[in-house]
Every structure is written in structure tokens, then in C-alpha cells.
N, C-alpha and C positions, 0 to 999 in steps of 0.2 A: 412590407408596407412601403411602396415606392413613392407614395404621395404623403405630404404632411398631414397628420391627424391630431385630434385632441385625445390625449391618453390620460386617464385619471388613475392614481395609485391609492388604494385604500390600505393604510398602514405605511405611509411613505417614510416614516422616520426610522424604520428598521435599517440596519447597515446595508444590507444587500438591496433593499427597495430604494433607498436614497441614491445608491450608486446607479441602479437601473434608471432612475428618473434623470440623472445627469447624462447618461448615455443616450437616452431617447431625445433629450433636448439637443444634444450635440448633433443628432441626426436630423434636426429640423422640425421635430414634433412640438406641439404645444402640450406642456405637461403641467398638471395640477395634482394635488394630493392632499390627503387628510390623515389625521392621527389624533390620539387622545391627549398626548403630552409630548411636545417637542423639546428635546434637550441635546446639548452638544455631545459629540462633534458633528453628528449628521445634520442637525438643524442649522448649524452655522454653514455647512457646505451647501445645503439646499438654498438658503437665503442668498449666499454669495453668487449663486447661479441664477438668481431671479425666479426661482420656482416657489410659488406660494404654498404655504402649509395652512390648511383649513382646520380649525379646532372649534368644537369637538366634531365627532362624526354626526352627520345630519343628512337627511334626504335632500335638503336644499343644496348641498354641495354638488349634486349631480344634475343641476339645472343650469343651462340646458344639458341634455344628455350627451356625454362624451362618445367618441367613436369606439373606444375600447377601454375597459376597466381591468386593471391588474389587481388581483385580490391577494393581499399579504397572507402569510401562513398563520398569523396570529388572529385572523379575522374568522369569526364563526357566525352561524345563523343567529339572527336577532339583531345583528348590526344594521342600523337603519339604512346605510348606503347599500349594503349587500342585498337587503330586501328589495330595494328599488331596482337593482340590477336584475334580480331574478324575476320580479313582477313585470318589468318592461322588456325583458329579454335583450338587455344591452350586451353586446359581445364582451366576454370576459376570458381571462387567461390567468396563468400563474407567472410569477417572476422567472422561475427557472425555464419554463417552456418558452417564454418570450425571448429570453436570452439565447436559447438554442436556435430558435427560428430566425431571429433577426441579426445575430452577431457571430455565430460560430460556423456558418457555412463556408466551406473551402479553407478553413483555418486549422492549423495544428493546435490541438487542445492539450494543454498541460494543466492537470488538476491536482490540487493539494488537499488531501483528505486526512481525517484522523480526529480522535476525541479531543486532543490537545495540540496546540501549536500551529493550527492551520493559518491563522491570520498573519502571524509573524513570519512563518515560512513562505507564504505566498508573497508577502512584501519583499522579503529577501530575494526571492527568485525574480520578481519583476525588476528589482533594482539591478541585479546581476545582468539581466538582459538589456536594461537601459544603458548601463556602462559599456557593455560589449557593443551595443548599437552605435556608439560614438565613432568606432573605427570600422564597423561593418553594419550597414543599414539593414541587412537581412535579419539581424537580431532585434531590431526595434520592436517592442512588444505592445500589444493591447492587453489590458488586465482588468480584473474585477476582484476586489479585496473586501473582506468583511470588516473593514476598519479604515481609518485614514492613515496612509503610509506617510511618515514625516518627510521622506526624501522627495515625494511628489506633491505633498500638500493636498492629496485627494485620494479617494478610494477606487477610482476607475480611470481608465484612459482607453480611448478607441482610436487607433491609428488605421485609417483606411487602407494603407499599403502594407500593413503588417500581416505576415503569414502566421504569426504565433499569437494565441490568446491564452493568457495565464489566468486561471480561475481558482478561487477558494471553493472547495467542494463540501458543502454543508450536508451533514447527515440528518438534519432536522426535516420534518415533513414539509411538503410543497405547498399545499393549500387545503381548504376544507373539503374540496372535491378530489384531491389527489394526496393520499396519505403516505406515499412513498417518499424517500429522501430526495432532496434537490439534486444531489450529484448524479443520480441515474439519468438525468436529462442531458448531461454534458458529454457523454460518450468519449472518455479520455483516450488520447493516443499514448500519453505517458502520464503516470500518476505517482504521487508520493503518499505513503501511508505512515503517518507519524506514530500513531498510538491507537489502541482499541480498548475501551473501558466502558462499563455501564454508565450511561448518562441519559439525559432527556427522559426522565422517569414518567413523564406525562404521556409519551407516545410509544416507548419501548417497554415491554412487560418485564424483560430480564436481559441478562448479558447475551444469551443465545440469540435473542431478537436483534440486538445491536450487531453481533457478528454476522448474522445473515445479511443485513443491509450492506456491510462492507464486502462480504463475499460476492454479492451481486455486482457491486462496483468493479471489483477485480475481474469479474467475468466479462465485463464490457471492453476490457483492454484488448486490442487486436494482437495477433501473434507477433507482428512487426514492432509492437510497442515495448515499453519497459515499465516495471514497477520498482520504485525505490522504497524499500520497506525497513522500518526500524528493527534492530536486532535484539532489543532488550525487553520485548513484550511477547509472551507466549500467545496472546490472542491475535497479534499481528501475524505470527508464524502460521497459525491455523487459517487465518483469512486468506493468506497468499499461497497456501499449499497446493491448490489446484489451478493456479494461474496458467494460462496458455502462453503468456508472454515471458520474456526474460525477467527474472527477479534479481535485483541487486540489493543486498542487505547493507545497512549502514548503522554505525553506532560505535560502541566501545569494545566489542568482541574481537579477539585476535583473528578469527576466521572470517570476518565480514569483508566483503569486497571493498567497502569504503569504511576505513577505521580511523577514528579520531584518537590520536595518541599524544602523550606529553601535554595534557590539558592543564593549563595554569590560569588562575584568576588573581588579578591584582586590582583591587578597587572595582571600578565599573568596566574593566577591560579583561577580556578572555583571549588567551592565545592557545593554539594547538597545531599539531602537524597532521595533515590529512594524507592517509595512505590509500592508494588505489591498487588493489590486487597485490598488496604487500610492498609496493614501491611508493616512494614519496611523490605525492602529487603537488602539494603546496603547503607552505607555512602560513597559517591564517591568523588574523587578528580581528576581533570583533569588539566594538566599543559598547558592549553590554555585559552585564553580570549574569551568571547562572549557567550551569552545565546544560540545562534544557535548551537555552538559546544557542549554545554551541552545537548541540545536536540538530536543532532546526536549521542552522546555517550549513551543517554538513549535508543534510538532505537536499537543500537548495543547490549546493555546490555539485553534488553528485548528479542531480538531474541535468543541470546546465552543462556540465562537462560532457555528459553522454550525448548532448545535442550539438556538440561542436564548439562550445564557448571555451576559449583558452583559459588556462590557470591564471594568467596575469590579470585578466578582466575580473575573474571571480575574486581574486585576492584584493584588488582595488575596491570592488563593490562592497565586500563585507567590511573592509577597514573604514568605509565611509557610510555605513548603514546607520540610519538615524531612528530606528525603531518605528513603533506604531502608536498612535494616540491611544491612551487607556491601557497600555502595556508597560508597566513600570514607568509611567510618565510622571516626571516631577512637575507637580501643579503649582507649588509655591515653596519658597524658602524665606521664612520670616523669623527674625531674631534668633537665627541658628536652628530653627525647627524646619525639617524637610517634610513636605507632604507629598506622598506618592499616590497615584491613582492606578489601580489595576483591575482589569476586567475578569476578576476571579469568579468562576461559575461552578467550580467543582473542587472537592477536597484535594485532589491531586494538583490542580492548578494553584491552589492556595499554598500548598506545601512548597512547590517549586518557586513561587513568588517570594515567600518568606526566606527560603534558603538563599535565593539570589540577593535579597536585601542584606542578609547577614554577611555575604561576601563583599557586597558593594560598600557597606557601612560598618566595618568591623568595630566592635567595642562600643557601639552606640545603642541607647535604649530604643527598642522597637515596639511600637504599638500596632496592633492589628485591629482595625475597625471594620466589622463585617456586617453587611446587609444580606440575610438569606433571601435571595430574590429569584435565582434561577429555579426552573421547575424541578431540578434535582436537589438543590440545597434546601428548598422549602419542605422537602420530605425527609423522613427519618431513615432512609435507606443507607446513608453513609454517616450516621451520627458518630460512631466510634472513630472513623477515619477523619472526620471533621475535627474532632477533639485532638487527635494526633497531629494534624497539620497546624492548628492554631497554637498548640503548645510550643511551637518554635518561636513565638513572640514573647516579649517580656511582660506584656499586659494585653488583654483582649477586651474590647468593647463590642458587645453584640446588640444589634438592633432587633426589633420584633420581626417576625416572619412577614414578608411582603404579601399582602392580600391573603392572609392566613385562612380566611373564611372559605376560600375556594378549594382548600385541601381538606379531605376528610380527616377527622380528628385522629383516627388510628394510624393514618399515614403521615401526619404532619410532624415536622421537626419540633421538638420541645426545647426552646432556648434555655429553660431552667436546667434541664439535664446537662446541656453543654456547659453552662456556667459552673454547675456543681462539679462536673468531672474535671474541668480545668483548675478550679480552686483546690481540688483534692491532690492535684499535681503541683501545688504551690505556684500556679500561674494565676496572678490576680485577674479576675474576670468580672465584668459588670454587664447587666442587661439594661438597655435604655429603650424607651418606647419609639423614638424617632430621631431624625437628624438634629433637631433643635435640642433635644435632651442630651444627645451625645456631645454636641458642641459645648453646652453648659457644663457638662461633667469634665471634659478633657481639657478644654482650652486653659483654664486657670492652673492646671497641673503640669503643663508642658514646660520643658526647660531647654536651653541651648543644647544642641547635638542630638536631640530626640528626633526619631524618624517615625512618621505616622503613615501606615499603609492603609488606604481606604479601599476596601474590597467589595465590589458590586458590579453587576452587569446592567445597571440601570441608572436613573437619575439620582437616586438616594436622597431625595428631599433637598436637593441643591446643596449638599454638604460640602461639595468641592469649592463653593464660593463662600459658604457660611463660616467654615472653620478658618480659612485665611483671614476673613474679615474680622472675626473675633480675636485672632492673634494680633492683627494690626492694631485693633482698638485697645 
């Protein structure tokens, strides 16, 4: 698209869609978008860029007709705007396809994939390149992240002169007319594979289907490329077994090419020594808690080092990394109570979040407040694992399943089962209907030094503002 166009995004408040909107506007296009419910951080980012968010979906939002419509992957037939697009044959595409066509040509593509840790690892990698670019402009990156990276204050950056584009490679489907994963559109030169586990139960039938998707991604990496693959997951091992490119394993295993050793946590700081082929590569410090975050940083460091970024730049970048919004983000500290926001979408992510908080806030009472909102958590496929993860908290408050009517009864998570199982383990657990009920339940009982982890991948009834307001009052 060499000339400015009017581009409309249906489902603009998704993290990747909002980022694409900003990228298109930066290229001089007129951008509009619509969604059902706008909430931070992406709504804040869009409004700061002057991109209007039209609510709710309506055929009137496409008058006059735009030159091109980008259809978000959450949009399905019956959406009033999509029906206008189809009836009037307005040109349409997907987010991933448009990114490939408009932004990736003649660029080196570094793609971060995996069930867990993609957003944080992509943010770390982008920041490493940014720091390295201060002394060598060849490393200055363009990037697309599925969240707002605190170091940049944005989820994207397009540098016209950059030869490198860093992308978060999402395994979720692309659009209603393209049910393949988004990362298959990116054709990586180098990739990270952090973890492979069953997730997105609404589009993948089982673990084998998930593994097939990641195997296809691996199969796209050219022989000249590299794959940085986590050593602690047998599914990752299976997915990279037939790679044509060089595979470098990373993690805690002594025989891995990139090994994290002497890992120590003190409060919210993690330190470790990174070995490369058995030799010391760097002594790293990360101002974040959690072994999983150290592993994410190890993956980012491994990829960057292989692309020629020196250890000194990697060390400086990780020591100054400021995390990602909604990843262990401190939303408020009121009267000694700390409120944490985390984008927990899977029992494994919940487990690692609570483990990290235990390390960061030792000896403090930890509340886990969970909204079963992701398409995996809303189902009962991981009910036992969910109980195991939540049991790491001192007390659990569980909200009702988000839009439970959309999940067949036999597949739906039963919150009462989760509550009963936790209580049987002597973990106090309560079921509340919504955010207002949760705030009414928990606010009067919180005391100085308590830590509240709010776990959801959505707006959660605006609880992030309601709970601090109740505590202040």
C-alpha cells in the first residue's frame, strides 16, 4: 500500500490488533476501529495515538466504506460489521497477513513462540536490541509485542531503516477464514520456542494438534537459521526434533548449549550465570522475580548473542528491563496492601506467577483472585492442575466463569468443584459472582503486608480500579 488508505480494524482492542493499528497510522494511513469493550492498556495506547474506538459493533461504523478491513481473530459470522464487509465485498485481510505483506519484506524476522512466556521474552529481546543499537545502529529493531513493554511504553515500533523485525508469534488462529496459527505467516529466520503445552481448547482438539502447529512453525525456519528451544519440556524436544536449522537448547540442563546456573532470587531480583557451550558467557541480573522469567531472559540472551549482540549489551539490557504491563504489574499499594495484575490464562502460568510472588514477597499473606476467562480456563480440561496452582496461595477468591453460557455444560469448568477441592486442602476459597462481589468480600478483610494477585486475561469487571478505590475509601 504505497498510498494512504482508510483501514478499519474489527476487534481493534486486541493486543496485536491495537499494535497493528498504531503501525498503520505511523505509515500514514487513516485508521479506525471497533470493539465491544475497550479496556487498558490497549485502549489507552490507541487513544494516545488519536485512533478512535467505535463501540459497539455496528454496520454504521463502516460508513463510508473503508479501503480495507482487517478482521480480528475473535470476529465470527453474524458480527454486523463483518456482514457488511461480505455483502459489499469490501477488501478484507487478517492481522498476520497484513503484517507480513506490509512490514516484513526484506527484513530479518526474529519470532518468539511458545505456550508461555512469549510476551515477556519478546519484550526482553526487543530491549536487548534497543540497548545494543545505542552503540551500533545496525541493531536498532522494529518490533511487535502482544502487550505494552514498559521500557518502550508501547507494544510496537517500526523503524524504516531497521533490518530486524522482532515479533511475538501467536499460535492462536488467524481469522474466521484462516484457522491456522498466526505465526505461520511470519516465516521466521530465527525463532525461540519457550514451551509447548495444551492450550486454546476452543481451537485445538488435543495436545497433538498443538504440537502439530509448532512443528509446522519449526519447519518454516531455513537451514541458515536457528531455533532456540527450551530444554525442560519434552513437547518442545519433539517439536524441534526434525528441524533443518541449527537447534540450540537453553535452560537448566547441564548438557544444554545455553545453561542458566547458580540461579538466586532475592526479593524481586534474580541473578544467575549464563554458560555458552560450557563456558561463562555473562553474569546476569534481572529486576524480576521468578525462575520462569530468568528462563525467558536466557532465551532472549541466547538469540541475541547468536545474532552478534555482545554480552555487555545483553547484561545492561536485562539489568534495566522493566517488564510488561499486566505481567506481575503492581497496580496499587494502599495502606500496606499490594495489588498485582497478571495476565494469567493457563494453570501453568498461574503456578509460575504465584511462585514468583512467593519469592518476591516472602512471609506475606497471598490472595489469588481469579477470573476463569481464557478459552482454556473456562473449560474443565485442567481442573486438577488449576487446583494445584491456586493452592500455592493463602486464600483464593474465584469469580464465575466468564460467559459460561458459551461453553457446553459437560465441557465447562465447575467453580464449585475447584472451591471444594481447595477447601479440602485447607486453602480457604470462596466463589463470588463478579468483581463487585469480590471487592465487597475481600476489601474489609485485607490487612497491611497482604498481597493480592488479580489473575485474568481481560477487563475483569474493572476490578483493577474498584479494589484500590475500596481500599482507599
